C-alpha positions as CSV (number, residue, x, y, z in Angstrom):
1,M,-2.3,0.7,-42.3
2,P,1.2,0.6,-40.5
3,E,1.5,-0.4,-37.0
4,Q,2.4,3.0,-35.7
5,G,-1.0,4.2,-36.9
6,A,0.3,7.1,-39.0
7,L,-2.3,6.2,-41.6
8,K,-5.0,5.0,-39.5
9,G,-8.4,5.3,-40.8
10,V,-7.3,6.3,-44.4
11,T,-9.4,5.1,-47.1
12,C,-9.2,5.6,-51.0
13,R,-10.7,4.0,-54.1
14,L,-8.5,3.9,-57.3
15,M,-10.4,5.0,-60.4
16,P,-9.5,2.5,-63.2
17,D,-10.0,4.8,-66.1
18,K,-7.8,7.7,-64.6
19,L,-4.4,8.4,-63.5
20,N,-4.7,8.1,-59.8
21,V,-2.4,10.8,-58.0
22,L,-1.6,10.7,-54.5
23,V,-0.8,14.3,-53.3
24,G,0.1,16.3,-50.1
25,P,3.1,18.0,-48.4
26,N,6.3,16.4,-47.3
27,G,5.6,14.2,-44.3
28,A,2.0,13.2,-45.2
29,D,2.8,9.6,-45.5
30,R,2.4,8.9,-49.3
31,T,5.5,6.8,-49.4
32,T,4.2,4.9,-46.3
33,L,1.0,4.3,-47.8
34,L,2.8,2.9,-50.8
35,D,5.0,0.8,-48.7
36,C,2.0,-0.7,-47.0
37,M,0.5,-1.6,-50.2
38,T,3.5,-3.6,-51.4
39,G,4.1,-5.4,-48.0
40,I,7.4,-3.5,-47.3
41,L,5.8,-2.1,-44.2
42,P,3.1,-3.8,-42.1
43,A,-0.7,-2.8,-42.5
44,S,-2.8,-3.1,-39.6
45,E,-5.8,-2.9,-41.8
46,Q,-7.1,-5.0,-44.6
47,M,-6.5,-3.8,-48.2
48,E,-8.1,-4.9,-51.3
49,L,-5.3,-5.2,-53.7
50,P,-4.3,-7.6,-56.7
51,P,-2.0,-10.2,-55.6
52,M,1.7,-9.0,-55.1
53,A,2.9,-10.5,-58.4
54,Q,0.5,-8.4,-60.0
55,I,1.9,-5.2,-58.6
56,L,4.8,-3.2,-60.0
57,Y,6.3,-0.7,-57.4
58,L,9.0,1.9,-58.6
59,T,10.4,3.5,-55.5
60,Q,11.6,7.2,-55.2
61,E,15.3,6.0,-55.4
62,L,16.4,4.5,-58.7
63,F,18.9,1.7,-58.0
64,F,21.3,1.1,-60.9
65,S,25.0,0.6,-61.4
66,P,26.4,3.6,-63.3
67,Q,28.4,1.2,-65.4
68,L,25.1,-0.4,-67.0
69,R,24.0,0.7,-70.3
70,G,20.5,1.5,-71.3
71,R,20.4,-1.7,-73.1
72,D,21.7,-3.6,-70.0
73,L,18.8,-2.3,-68.0
74,A,16.3,-3.0,-70.7
75,K,17.3,-6.5,-70.8
76,C,17.5,-7.0,-67.0
77,L,13.9,-5.6,-66.5
78,C,12.4,-7.6,-69.3
79,R,14.1,-10.8,-67.7
80,L,12.5,-9.7,-64.3
81,G,9.2,-9.2,-65.9
82,G,9.2,-12.5,-67.8
83,L,9.5,-10.8,-71.2
84,R,11.8,-11.8,-73.9
85,A,15.0,-9.8,-73.9
86,S,16.7,-8.4,-77.0
87,N,19.8,-6.7,-78.1
88,R,17.8,-4.6,-80.6
89,V,16.6,-1.1,-79.6
90,E,13.8,-1.7,-82.2
91,D,12.3,-4.3,-80.1
92,Y,11.8,-1.9,-77.2
93,Q,10.2,1.1,-79.1
94,E,6.6,0.0,-79.6
95,G,4.1,2.4,-78.5
96,L,6.8,5.2,-78.2
97,D,6.6,8.4,-80.3
98,A,9.3,9.6,-82.6
99,R,11.0,11.8,-79.9
100,E,10.8,8.9,-77.2
101,R,12.4,6.5,-79.9
102,E,15.3,9.1,-80.3
103,M,15.6,9.2,-76.6
104,L,15.7,5.4,-76.2
105,A,18.3,5.2,-79.2
106,H,20.4,7.8,-77.4
107,L,20.2,6.0,-74.0
108,W,20.7,2.5,-75.4
109,D,24.6,2.7,-75.4
110,L,25.0,5.2,-73.0
111,K,26.4,4.3,-69.3
112,L,23.5,5.1,-67.0
113,G,26.0,7.2,-64.8
114,K,26.4,9.6,-67.7
115,A,22.6,10.1,-68.2
116,S,20.6,12.8,-66.6
117,T,18.3,12.2,-63.7
118,G,15.4,12.9,-66.4
119,E,16.9,10.4,-68.7
120,R,17.2,7.7,-66.3
121,R,13.6,8.3,-64.6
122,W,12.1,8.2,-68.2
123,L,14.0,5.1,-69.2
124,F,12.9,3.3,-65.9
125,V,9.3,4.4,-66.3
126,T,9.2,3.4,-70.1
127,L,10.9,0.2,-69.6
128,L,8.9,-1.0,-66.4
129,T,5.4,-0.2,-67.9
130,R,6.3,-2.6,-70.7
131,I,5.8,-5.1,-68.0
132,D,2.2,-6.4,-67.8
133,R,0.8,-5.9,-64.3
134,R,-2.7,-5.2,-62.7
135,L,-1.5,-2.4,-60.6
136,Y,1.5,0.0,-61.1
137,L,2.7,2.2,-58.0
138,L,5.0,4.9,-58.7
139,D,6.5,7.0,-55.8
140,E,7.4,10.4,-57.3
141,P,8.3,9.4,-60.7
142,T,8.9,12.9,-61.9
143,S,11.1,14.1,-59.0
144,G,14.1,15.8,-60.2
145,V,13.0,15.8,-63.7
146,D,12.7,18.9,-66.0
147,P,9.1,20.1,-67.1
148,T,9.5,18.3,-70.6
149,S,10.6,14.9,-69.1
150,R,7.8,15.3,-66.4
151,L,5.2,15.6,-69.3
152,R,6.8,12.7,-71.2
153,I,6.6,10.4,-68.2
154,L,3.1,11.5,-67.4
155,G,1.8,11.0,-70.8
156,R,3.4,7.5,-70.8
157,L,1.5,6.8,-67.7
158,Q,-1.6,8.3,-69.2
159,R,-1.3,5.7,-71.9
160,L,-0.8,2.9,-69.7
161,V,-4.2,3.9,-68.1
162,E,-5.9,4.2,-71.3
163,G,-4.7,0.8,-72.3
164,G,-6.3,-0.6,-69.2
165,G,-3.8,-0.6,-66.7
166,S,-4.3,0.9,-63.0
167,C,-1.8,3.3,-62.0
168,L,-1.1,5.3,-58.6
169,V,1.6,7.9,-58.6
170,S,2.6,10.3,-56.1
171,T,3.9,13.7,-56.8
172,H,4.6,17.3,-55.7
173,H,4.2,18.7,-59.4
174,L,0.5,19.4,-59.4
175,Q,0.9,22.0,-62.3
176,D,1.7,19.1,-64.7
177,L,-1.7,17.4,-63.7
178,R,-3.7,19.5,-66.0
179,H,-2.2,17.7,-69.0
180,V,-3.6,14.2,-67.9
181,D,-6.9,12.8,-66.7
182,A,-6.1,12.6,-63.0
183,H,-8.1,11.5,-60.0
184,L,-6.5,13.2,-57.0
185,I,-6.1,11.4,-53.5
186,C,-5.2,13.3,-50.6
187,P,-4.5,10.9,-47.6
């Protein structure tokens, strides 16, 4: 784990058929663990992970220009993920339910600076999970999000796992986990 030994001796195994959830109080080094897994911080112990090109990491902070529109973000993330980018919202709606299709259509032409925190987080998660990777790491993807949006984000991640993806998220919202098939990890 990190050179400072903050996570010395921590072990965990991800369950491939469940939404893996990293829980613990503030200061429990959840973000440090994710940063070590992605190479942002050095790890002093060996970790068995897919190659970095097969890991997608969404940090707590969402970096964006408030002038970008939803469609700009969609095209940018598709290109970064090696997917074909499109100008048509319909090309991004596969696998979304009716309400999610409405949300995406609403955000398509909206400047991200005008979108709520929950809308931006839902859009980031929805677009990023379109990119095919072996492991998805999401650091508090539901932070600052209303209960309905949290459930939508967790539902999206649950569908990702059901489709064969491996996913590890950190969260403080334990009450929402009763709505997903979760494997809890406490470092």
